[in-house]
Legacy VTK file of the C-alpha trace (Angstrom):
# vtk DataFile Version 3.0
C-alpha trace
ASCII
DATASET POLYDATA
POINTS 391 float
28.741 168.580 118.880
32.459 167.967 118.873
34.333 164.735 119.273
37.586 164.023 121.019
40.372 161.769 119.801
40.766 158.493 121.592
44.429 158.787 122.524
43.770 159.660 126.166
40.599 157.649 126.708
42.245 155.361 129.226
43.060 158.351 131.444
39.674 160.077 131.365
36.978 157.487 131.008
33.787 159.438 131.522
34.680 163.085 131.510
35.959 163.682 127.982
34.922 166.490 125.697
32.071 165.705 123.348
28.870 163.744 123.655
30.770 160.462 123.341
34.476 159.800 123.669
34.377 157.650 120.549
32.727 158.287 117.225
29.076 158.644 118.134
27.917 156.618 115.174
29.654 153.452 116.360
28.104 153.600 119.822
24.504 153.660 118.666
22.849 150.373 119.526
21.124 148.897 116.518
17.516 147.904 116.970
17.431 144.078 116.902
15.586 142.305 114.151
13.413 140.507 116.690
11.760 143.718 117.850
11.452 147.438 117.299
11.155 150.188 119.827
8.837 153.143 119.307
8.061 156.091 121.501
5.177 158.032 122.929
6.865 161.144 124.230
9.736 159.769 126.293
8.236 156.329 126.835
9.253 153.477 124.524
7.153 150.439 123.923
8.144 147.073 122.519
6.637 145.955 119.238
6.668 142.147 118.953
7.622 140.593 115.611
4.044 139.653 114.676
3.070 143.358 114.697
5.944 144.394 112.443
4.524 143.437 109.057
3.742 147.015 108.116
6.363 149.667 108.738
3.758 152.355 108.341
1.893 151.093 111.396
4.661 152.041 113.810
6.191 155.322 112.739
8.424 157.014 113.577
10.775 154.129 114.425
13.639 154.772 116.820
16.885 153.018 117.662
17.683 152.732 121.359
19.038 156.241 121.777
18.314 159.179 124.032
16.522 161.525 121.650
14.633 164.618 122.723
12.243 165.188 119.839
9.339 163.157 118.522
6.908 163.861 115.725
3.982 161.549 116.293
1.373 160.015 114.083
-2.235 159.213 114.881
-1.656 155.526 114.217
1.333 155.372 116.559
-0.644 157.052 119.316
-3.602 154.721 118.944
-1.491 151.586 118.847
0.641 152.696 121.780
-2.451 153.326 123.877
-3.714 149.843 123.057
-0.510 147.950 123.767
1.328 150.062 126.351
-0.197 148.403 129.386
0.992 144.921 128.470
4.205 145.771 126.616
5.803 148.589 128.602
8.512 147.523 131.051
9.280 149.985 133.873
12.936 148.863 134.052
13.311 150.130 130.502
11.891 153.657 130.741
13.873 155.469 128.076
15.232 158.735 129.354
14.483 157.946 132.990
16.473 156.366 135.777
15.051 153.023 136.888
12.511 153.186 139.670
14.425 150.460 141.493
16.305 151.402 144.652
18.889 148.596 144.732
20.543 147.392 141.520
22.798 144.328 141.683
25.313 143.660 138.888
26.262 140.045 138.183
28.988 138.895 135.823
32.538 137.642 135.478
35.886 139.456 135.780
34.744 142.196 133.381
31.996 143.142 135.810
34.204 142.521 138.847
36.644 145.139 137.502
33.743 147.517 137.988
34.747 150.393 135.732
31.430 150.591 133.935
29.491 150.530 137.207
31.566 153.342 138.726
31.195 155.270 135.467
27.414 154.950 135.642
27.216 155.926 139.303
29.440 158.980 138.867
27.348 160.153 135.916
24.127 159.609 137.882
25.468 161.670 140.788
26.455 164.495 138.459
23.138 164.644 136.643
20.760 163.441 139.367
22.347 164.506 142.662
19.182 163.665 144.610
19.057 160.088 143.304
19.153 157.366 145.951
19.944 154.511 143.564
22.217 151.890 145.109
24.497 150.100 142.646
26.088 146.919 144.011
28.797 145.049 142.116
28.763 141.297 142.780
30.716 140.239 139.714
33.113 137.332 140.239
36.268 136.632 138.180
36.318 133.400 136.125
32.599 132.788 136.716
30.228 131.224 134.205
26.461 130.928 134.026
26.808 127.630 132.134
28.639 125.751 134.887
31.404 124.813 132.440
35.139 124.929 132.989
37.944 124.041 130.595
40.450 121.343 131.613
43.324 122.767 133.593
41.705 126.135 134.212
44.020 128.500 136.110
46.836 126.015 135.753
44.719 123.366 137.388
44.353 125.354 140.626
40.546 125.546 140.559
37.629 125.102 138.165
35.612 128.085 137.049
32.997 129.026 139.654
29.360 128.527 138.680
26.958 131.428 139.297
24.248 128.993 140.356
26.290 127.906 143.354
25.803 131.362 144.890
22.850 132.951 143.080
20.183 132.015 145.628
22.279 133.473 148.461
22.987 136.659 146.535
19.311 137.233 145.792
18.216 136.358 149.311
20.764 138.586 151.052
20.955 141.598 148.735
17.220 141.644 147.903
17.653 143.594 144.664
14.893 145.449 142.859
16.793 145.119 139.582
19.579 142.799 138.415
21.969 143.569 135.545
23.651 140.381 134.262
26.543 140.113 131.801
27.761 136.581 131.018
29.117 134.703 128.037
32.791 135.578 127.751
33.833 132.553 129.835
30.893 130.317 128.972
32.276 129.010 125.694
35.501 128.266 127.643
37.477 129.715 124.710
36.748 126.681 122.505
34.999 126.599 119.093
31.212 126.632 119.083
29.641 123.316 120.026
26.038 122.239 120.531
26.675 120.966 124.060
28.422 124.105 125.299
25.838 126.328 123.626
23.043 124.331 125.277
24.728 124.694 128.678
24.881 128.460 128.191
21.226 128.626 127.177
20.159 126.469 130.099
22.202 128.455 132.592
20.877 131.780 131.340
17.306 130.524 131.478
17.747 129.215 135.030
19.235 132.522 136.129
16.448 134.471 134.460
13.760 132.404 136.153
15.386 132.638 139.588
15.781 136.417 139.394
12.214 136.980 138.231
10.841 134.588 140.858
12.706 136.576 143.526
10.605 139.608 142.614
13.406 141.555 140.920
13.492 142.823 137.355
16.336 141.708 135.102
18.307 143.331 132.289
20.680 141.115 130.305
23.798 142.438 128.574
25.112 140.366 125.686
28.736 139.175 126.058
31.586 141.611 125.624
33.717 141.559 122.477
36.634 139.111 122.270
39.453 140.877 120.460
41.751 138.418 118.686
44.084 141.042 117.189
46.355 141.820 120.157
46.917 138.119 120.976
46.823 136.623 117.483
50.242 135.002 117.918
48.942 132.721 120.692
45.540 131.733 119.289
44.753 128.211 118.096
42.958 126.992 114.944
39.757 124.983 114.733
39.796 121.187 114.915
41.906 120.570 118.015
40.899 118.281 120.864
41.794 120.830 123.534
42.484 124.557 123.703
45.068 125.524 126.317
45.048 128.875 124.503
41.911 130.552 123.069
40.361 129.522 119.776
41.286 132.013 117.047
37.679 132.796 116.118
36.244 132.727 119.619
34.317 135.926 119.007
32.165 133.970 116.536
31.051 131.920 119.544
30.148 135.098 121.421
28.292 136.357 118.327
26.154 133.202 118.420
25.502 133.557 122.138
24.579 137.216 121.677
22.214 136.480 118.802
20.401 133.848 120.866
20.145 136.197 123.829
18.778 139.032 121.681
16.211 136.597 120.325
14.876 136.111 123.854
13.341 139.569 123.605
10.492 137.810 121.836
9.863 136.011 125.150
9.757 139.271 127.067
13.390 139.369 128.216
15.064 142.780 128.398
18.365 142.498 126.535
20.921 145.152 125.557
23.339 144.389 122.725
26.658 145.231 124.360
28.598 142.932 122.040
27.778 144.921 118.907
28.468 148.242 120.626
31.958 147.152 121.668
32.829 145.433 118.407
31.686 148.366 116.269
33.610 150.824 118.443
36.818 148.820 118.036
36.415 148.412 114.279
35.629 152.091 113.776
38.695 153.182 115.697
40.868 150.797 113.679
40.177 152.905 110.604
42.534 155.473 112.115
44.675 153.135 114.200
44.940 149.568 112.833
46.229 148.296 116.175
43.523 149.889 118.312
42.106 147.704 121.075
40.266 147.987 124.363
41.733 144.704 125.641
45.442 143.992 125.348
44.789 140.385 126.428
41.775 140.052 124.137
39.311 139.765 127.029
39.550 142.409 129.755
38.626 145.946 128.642
40.737 148.884 129.772
39.240 152.029 131.289
38.040 153.269 127.924
36.470 149.902 127.132
34.715 149.850 130.494
33.204 153.232 129.587
31.815 151.737 126.395
30.213 148.917 128.418
28.342 151.604 130.360
26.892 153.121 127.182
23.870 150.815 126.559
22.574 151.267 130.108
23.299 154.994 130.059
21.353 155.350 126.811
18.403 153.436 128.227
18.351 155.543 131.390
18.907 158.926 129.739
22.356 159.483 131.243
25.046 161.403 129.357
28.438 159.865 130.081
30.520 162.438 128.224
29.784 166.153 128.043
31.611 169.450 127.872
30.680 170.449 131.415
32.210 167.354 132.978
35.311 167.626 130.796
35.973 171.133 132.071
35.065 170.390 135.685
38.204 169.888 137.814
36.150 167.841 140.284
35.405 165.109 137.760
38.415 162.874 138.303
38.098 163.172 142.084
34.434 162.207 141.903
35.173 159.077 139.904
37.942 158.080 142.322
35.615 158.419 145.340
32.865 156.423 143.637
35.327 153.690 142.630
36.550 153.384 146.234
32.972 153.138 147.468
32.144 150.522 144.847
35.184 148.409 145.695
34.489 148.567 149.427
30.926 147.311 149.014
31.866 144.740 146.368
34.405 142.954 148.535
32.119 143.065 151.570
29.121 141.635 149.727
31.174 138.938 148.014
32.495 137.857 151.410
29.053 138.030 153.020
27.268 136.036 150.322
30.098 133.556 149.792
31.676 132.067 146.679
34.193 129.424 145.566
36.692 131.632 143.715
40.144 131.572 145.372
42.227 134.698 145.460
39.486 137.251 146.126
40.353 139.742 148.845
38.240 139.392 151.978
36.031 142.395 152.474
35.162 144.319 155.596
32.272 143.055 157.695
29.155 144.216 155.920
28.140 146.755 158.562
31.558 148.391 158.543
31.622 148.446 154.760
28.217 150.102 154.601
29.294 152.733 157.106
32.416 153.448 155.070
30.381 153.535 151.851
27.983 156.054 153.402
30.927 158.287 154.309
32.263 158.082 150.763
28.823 158.765 149.325
28.501 161.934 151.424
31.985 162.950 150.315
31.009 162.479 146.666
27.780 164.455 147.061
29.558 167.247 148.916
32.088 167.392 146.116
29.546 167.831 143.340
27.696 170.566 145.255
30.847 172.460 146.200
31.870 175.554 144.226
34.210 174.950 141.310
37.623 176.427 142.092
LINES 1 392
391 0 1 2 3 4 5 6 7 8 9 10 11 12 13 14 15 16 17 18 19 20 21 22 23 24 25 26 27 28 29 30 31 32 33 34 35 36 37 38 39 40 41 42 43 44 45 46 47 48 49 50 51 52 53 54 55 56 57 58 59 60 61 62 63 64 65 66 67 68 69 70 71 72 73 74 75 76 77 78 79 80 81 82 83 84 85 86 87 88 89 90 91 92 93 94 95 96 97 98 99 100 101 102 103 104 105 106 107 108 109 110 111 112 113 114 115 116 117 118 119 120 121 122 123 124 125 126 127 128 129 130 131 132 133 134 135 136 137 138 139 140 141 142 143 144 145 146 147 148 149 150 151 152 153 154 155 156 157 158 159 160 161 162 163 164 165 166 167 168 169 170 171 172 173 174 175 176 177 178 179 180 181 182 183 184 185 186 187 188 189 190 191 192 193 194 195 196 197 198 199 200 201 202 203 204 205 206 207 208 209 210 211 212 213 214 215 216 217 218 219 220 221 222 223 224 225 226 227 228 229 230 231 232 233 234 235 236 237 238 239 240 241 242 243 244 245 246 247 248 249 250 251 252 253 254 255 256 257 258 259 260 261 262 263 264 265 266 267 268 269 270 271 272 273 274 275 276 277 278 279 280 281 282 283 284 285 286 287 288 289 290 291 292 293 294 295 296 297 298 299 300 301 302 303 304 305 306 307 308 309 310 311 312 313 314 315 316 317 318 319 320 321 322 323 324 325 326 327 328 329 330 331 332 333 334 335 336 337 338 339 340 341 342 343 344 345 346 347 348 349 350 351 352 353 354 355 356 357 358 359 360 361 362 363 364 365 366 367 368 369 370 371 372 373 374 375 376 377 378 379 380 381 382 383 384 385 386 387 388 389 390
């Protein structure tokens, strides 16, 4: 395996040489303390904390990675057979694409930007050209799951939109089989950690979780993205102020707390991927070579390379390789990503308009029927491209 330097990551987000565009070691999700994942062949199963007293009972242990080899033990096989029926979650079939047909992504401006969703779809098309998965981006800039908004948000033009104002409509109209949700960055409203704001985040996440599950869809949570204080350190504010017209200097500590709570919900059966640690570790590792390295020049919104890193936890869970030698050498790669991104944007704007929201400044999309027709044309174009001879 060879690794590429990160200098041109922003230009080629998913088609760089090497298994990962960053140091592979920093992109490996760490198995959370609340649970461990073990495997029978290619199928992982969740081991709740009360079955973790003896390491020897569940060997070999695995982090959440796409690995091809497994040396089993009799005890692991017996225990997996006993618990698989109640503990295995089809939305989390390691090494396999989800069985769902329609996947809806919910989140704030990081999801709305859509880079990680286009990255995933392009990789799926390359490696599973017969797949009929439908990935719909319904992320909304400024949105929270907590319902909170800081005083004077957007210069006083509008408060942050609340997911719960539109969630029922989104679920009813899109009828997803699987929902991917990434919230938290805006939910602490860039203030220090407080009990009341933390409680609002917890309550909002729980309400969302219950509504999605009650709709009949599965749900995968992503922990909040990494807040990078370094590139904006000259405009950050210290602890102890009454208001924060600029972000709190240690705001990522708030996101760490939110992420830890969300990971702990695995004990209640929630499916949670630790995006926050993946992004933070990638940034810190790259700073060993470049002390000023960042994915987000404004501290919040990841660039193209950062969006690729957001795709990594889902790609690992679904057995998708985002970066490989074949795609790096394939002259069709950039064109494929551009077509997929256009398709994604067309459907995103149409669905946001169709389902409705309270966020000013969002471009009105095509009528849904027209958007779907255009998306079908782009999808055929993408599939024709990947099956065409390489020139």
